[in-house]
C-alpha positions in Angstrom: -40.9 -23.7 -95.6 -43.1 -25.8 -97.9 -44.4 -22.8 -99.8 -40.9 -21.4 -100.1 -39.6 -24.7 -101.5 -42.3 -24.8 -104.2 -41.7 -21.2 -105.1 -38.0 -21.6 -105.3 -38.4 -24.8 -107.5 -40.4 -22.6 -110.0 -38.4 -19.4 -109.8 -35.0 -21.2 -109.8 -35.6 -22.4 -113.3 -33.7 -20.7 -116.1 -35.9 -18.1 -118.0 -38.7 -18.0 -115.4 -37.7 -14.6 -113.9 -37.0 -13.1 -117.4 -40.4 -14.4 -118.7 -42.3 -12.8 -115.7 -40.4 -9.6 -116.2 -41.0 -9.5 -120.0 -44.7 -10.1 -119.6 -44.8 -7.4 -117.0 -43.0 -5.0 -119.3 -45.7 -5.4 -121.9 -48.8 -5.9 -119.8 -50.3 -8.2 -122.4 -48.1 -10.0 -124.9 -48.3 -12.7 -127.6 -46.1 -15.7 -127.7 -44.1 -14.6 -130.7 -43.3 -11.2 -129.1 -42.1 -12.9 -125.9 -40.0 -15.4 -127.9 -38.3 -12.6 -129.9 -37.6 -10.6 -126.7 -36.1 -13.5 -124.7 -32.9 -14.0 -126.8 -31.7 -17.6 -126.6 -34.8 -19.3 -125.3 -36.3 -22.2 -127.4 -40.0 -22.2 -128.3 -40.6 -25.4 -126.4 -38.9 -24.0 -123.2 -41.0 -20.9 -123.4 -44.2 -22.9 -123.9 -43.3 -25.1 -120.9 -42.5 -22.0 -118.7 -45.8 -20.3 -119.7 -47.8 -23.5 -118.8 -46.0 -23.8 -115.5 -46.6 -20.1 -114.6 -50.2 -20.4 -115.7 -50.7 -23.5 -113.5 -49.3 -21.6 -110.5 -51.6 -18.7 -111.1 -48.9 -16.3 -112.0 -49.8 -15.8 -115.7 -53.2 -15.5 -117.3 -53.7 -17.0 -120.8 -56.4 -15.3 -122.9 -57.6 -17.1 -126.1 -59.5 -15.1 -128.6 -61.9 -16.8 -131.0 -60.6 -15.1 -134.1 -59.2 -16.4 -137.4 -56.3 -16.9 -137.1 -56.6 -17.7 -133.4 -54.9 -15.2 -131.0 -53.5 -16.0 -127.6 -52.1 -13.3 -125.2 -50.4 -13.7 -121.9 -50.5 -11.3 -118.9 -49.6 -11.4 -115.3 -52.3 -12.2 -112.7 -52.6 -10.1 -109.5 -50.3 -12.7 -107.9 -47.9 -12.4 -110.8 -47.9 -8.6 -110.5 -47.0 -8.9 -106.8 -44.2 -11.4 -107.7 -42.8 -9.1 -110.4 -42.6 -6.3 -107.9 -40.7 -8.5 -105.6 -38.2 -9.7 -108.2 -37.4 -6.4 -109.9 -34.9 -5.4 -107.2 -33.2 -8.8 -107.7 -33.0 -8.3 -111.5 -31.6 -4.7 -111.0 -29.1 -6.0 -108.5 -28.0 -8.8 -110.8 -27.6 -6.4 -113.7 -25.2 -4.3 -111.6 -23.0 -7.4 -111.0 -22.2 -7.9 -114.6 -18.5 -7.3 -115.1 -17.8 -6.8 -111.4 -16.2 -10.1 -110.9 -12.9 -10.8 -112.7 -13.8 -14.5 -112.7 -17.0 -14.1 -114.6 -17.3 -13.2 -118.2 -19.4 -10.1 -118.9 -22.7 -10.7 -120.7 -23.1 -10.0 -124.4 -25.1 -6.8 -124.6 -27.8 -8.6 -126.6 -28.5 -10.7 -123.6 -29.4 -7.8 -121.3 -33.0 -7.6 -120.2 -35.2 -4.5 -120.0 -36.7 -3.8 -116.6 -39.6 -1.3 -116.6 -41.2 0.0 -113.4 
């Protein structure tokens, strides 16, 4: 149960699943691309999530010694396995939009892209 608690603490945070999915959609992606894809996230929140995912071994951060400096993010092997596990959840959740009369339907600009 301890491993599950830690995993749920991380995955239960807003934007984490979307960030993992977005990185997986691209394979390798720069911060600015992620930020523009995740509508509504703040730069500081995205930075924090990326640091947390990196510290848990889910995301790899590659720095390139160029001018200007370039940093790209990709999923580790562990992150790729996690993404495979969460895609069904994301697909299921997307089907729920508008099903409940008590819930307001999402703005179409808030939908996420799930690639297999």
